[in-house]
C-alpha positions, 0 to 999 in steps of 0.5 A: 727363405723357405728351409729347402731355398735356405738350404739352396742358397748355402749350396749356392754360397759354398758349391762342389761344383758350378755350372757356367751358362753363357759366352763372353761373360760365363768365360769372365766369371770361369776366370774370377772363379779361379782367381778365388782359388775355387778347386771343385769341378766346373761345367759350361753349357754353350751349344756352339763352344766345344770349351769355354777357357778350357771348360768342356761344354755341353750343349744343354742343360739337360747334358749337366752331368750333375744337378750343379749346386750353382749356375752362373747364367749370362744369356739373353733375356728372352732364353732364361725363363726357359733356362730356370725352368730346365734348372729346377727340374735338374734340381739345381741349388741357385742361380746367379742371373747375370742377364738384364732386361727385366723389371728395370727395364721395364719388363715386369711380366718377365721378372713375374715370369721368372720368380715362378720359374726359379721355384725353390731354387735360391736365385740372386739378381736378374741383373747383377755382378753375383756373389764372392765367398771370401772364406771358402773361396768360391766366386760367380762374378762378372768381372775382375775382383779383389778384396781377401779375407784372413778366415772372418770379415763383413758379408756386405750386400749391395743394391748396386752391382759397380758400388759393390765391385769398387768395395773388392778393389778398395785400398783399405784392407777391410776383412771381408767374408761374403760380397753379394750383388742383389740386382733386382731382387726378384727372389732373394733380397738383403732381409734374406742374405741379413738373415743367413749371414746372421748366423755365420761365425766367419761374419763378424760384421753386416755392411749394407748398400741400400736404395729401398726395401721391398719387405720391411716386416721381413727385414725388420725380423732378420734385423734383429736377430742379427742384434740378437748374435750381436752381428753389427750391421751397418748400412748406407742409405742412397736415393730418393724414394718416391714411396713416402706419406702425400704430406700436402696439408701438415707441416710434417712434409718438411721435418720427416719424410722417406729419408727420415723415416728410414732412419727412424726405422734402422734406429729403432732396430739397431742398425748404424746408418752412415752417409758416404761410402768411406765411412761405411768401410771403415765401419765395418773395419772397426768392427770386424778388426777391434769390435765396438768399444764399451763406451765413448771415452777416448785414449788418444796418441800423437807424435803432433800437436796438431793431429791431437788437436784434429782429435779433440775438435771432431771428437767434441763435436760428436760427443767422444770424451777424451777423459783426464789423465789420473792426476795420482799418475800424471808425474810418473808420466811426465817423468817419461816423456820429454820436457817439450811435453804436457801430459794431456788426452789426447797425449802429444809424446813430441818427437825427441822420444819418437820411434824408440820403442823402448821409450814410447812402449812405457809411455803407451802403457803408462798413459793407458793405465792412468786414463779410463778409456773405451780405446786408444787411438795413435795417429799415424800417418806413413811415408809414401814408397820411395821415401821411407826411409823413416817408416822403420820408426813409425813401425816401432811407435806402432808395435809398442802402441800395439803391444801395450794396449794389447796388455790392458786389453783395450781395442785399439786403433792406429789412424793415419790423417789422410786416408791414403797415407796408410800402405797395404804391407802397414795395414795387414801388418797391424791387423796381425797384432789386432790393431785395426789401421783405420783411414781417416780422423773424422772416419776413424772417431765416427767409426768410434761413437756409431759403434758405441751408440751401437753397443748401448742401443742393443742393450736397450733394444734387448732388453726393452724388446720393442714391438713389432712395427704396426703394419701400414694401413691401406690409404684413401682420400682424406679430408680435413677436420674443422678445428674445432671438431678436432678438438673436440675430439681431442677433448673427448679422448682426454686431451687438454686445450683451451677453454672455447666456443663456436659462434657466428660473428654476431655472438663473437662480444658474447662468447668472448665475455664467456670465455674471459679475454683476452682471447684468440680468434679463428675463423672456422672452415674445412679450407683453412687448414693453416690459417695463419697464412690466410689471416684467419687467425688473431690473438690477444684481442683485449676487448669487443672493439678490436674483437669486431675489428678483427672479424672484420679484417679477418673477412677481407684478408681470408676472402682474398687469399681464396673466396671458397674459404669465407665462413660465418662461424668463427672459433673463440678461444681463451688465450693461454699463458705463456708455456716454457716451450712449443712443440710439434706433434705429428702422427700419421700413416705411411704405406711403407713403414706404417703410423709414424709420430714426429717430434719437434720445435713448434709454433712458427719455428717449424719450418725454420728450426727444422729441428724433429725426429721421428720414431715408429709405431708402435713406441714407449714412453722411454723412446719418447724421452730419449726423442724429446732430449735429442731436441734442441727444444729439449734444453728448454724442456730441461731448465734452459739457464735457470728457467723452470723445467718440464716434468719430461715424464709427463710430457712423454706420457700424454704423447704418448697416450696420444700415440695409443688413442691414435692406435685405437682410432686408426681406421677413422683417424689419418693424420693428427697434428698439434701444432703447437703444443703448449709444455707447462710444468706438469701438463699440455695443452694443444692450442692447434690441431688438424685433423685428418679423416678418409674421406667418406665416399 
């Protein structure tokens, strides 16, 4: 945002006065402003009415008594541009444009005219629900809304109006600071709101629902600003993007498409990515109420063996840890528990002391001091209304738990096994006590894990200060280099490839003797990107007779696959020793995210295992090491079951060198894929390579 537009957005967010322009929907918006408690001035513009639900009307924008800080605009699309021009002339602050019928309806020129007419005003929309300020009690909103704020909370930005409305109606007691329905994002997009809310002290976390991003570089800067300010950002990315690379030749299309690139982007800039709406809200709730735990160690409490097992089972799947009770304090804790209880973590403190705070408080306090934990979780499912005589006992334990954790300074969570089993009154009480009322065991543990990961990632990113993403190079037609040319390029840039020779069919025997049996035989043709499928590669040939037979059969097989691919040129290579592991390495351009590096299990297992991870460039050796260790094949690299281990730092250094070489040649090399890359103890070798270059016109 420009400084002028930023100031106008502030006026829109915290208006002294609001002008409502329109009829039916303007009436709804007036009622929603009143519902929110807005106590500033309100004006209405409608040439055919004297008032809108008690707000006096003027006939035109020019008749408004002041330049309004905020405008709610709900008129036919054909009249919007003229209205915006008039508002800009009188120096209005910002506009929520509810009107539809622009880019989303195919009217791109009309939306361009809208942008031009907006000038320096801050405009949300068009085709949006609007904005709600829960801190200062103002709303420019198109339908009935809910939500509440204790004076702090999450700022949420969505690209779906209905979803934003659903969030305000959710029965989860998520503290809210602001809600923005962004609509078409013609003027202001998620990156603008993210950058602005990162500065707001009332905002403890930021939630985003994204279908796509229009400006990656601006979003990157805004996200890193939020990270530096300690404001966690949680994203729910939905929708299948059509932007991605044209992955028709390499294997990478099955490993890293648009979704993987977004995930790589979020990881790079310290954003928590979640997969469903409930997880979005629960993670934001945890972050807003108790903050991110400093680690993944959890102290768990239940009054049910089943609850303890559920905690332990899911925690193990997502690498949360329940540390053992300090043996020196085990007897003291045991003395506070009934005979039927077993000292453990998670701890089932059992029903004989349930609901008796004078007995459960000492248990909570002693267990918390005996367990080295970063957060504490108590599982409680509250009774339904009408059959809730036992609620007082649940509350007694909850308050005892809150007091014990507060004294220890430990972030505290009470979670219901089933999301609906925690009523509004209880949720509000827990928040007052500084406890996060979480709904769903899996959602709770996932939120702890993601928040702890965010804290760790933030430390890495801020200390290591990664470079900004490379700008995408404009795409063009591409052609595949023969494998021999690709390997020559690698060799000339200092990368290991098997010893080999390019020869005709008549020279096969001589070449094989020169490189040494056993050998690999490959047909060289620009139409043979995937040799295995075409029968254009045969391995481990041990003598001249088998070599000649293989060459004859290869010609027949390739003819059947694609007669135009048949060639008289062959690559004879020395067979490489068996590696410790096989990797696939791919570096390519994406028109949205720039250069991307894909690492994964290689060889014939590429599609079968789909074991891969994506990094955006530029990257660093330390990030490549982390990425390699995150793969399933990473266990082989580290020496699985006593097998020799590779020097992962050296492997990462070679991959890093390849990424740098690619960056230096980015205008002449479109894509590099090595599959497999053989990994040995202290070196690597590119066994097969596919390089694509821009097609010269």
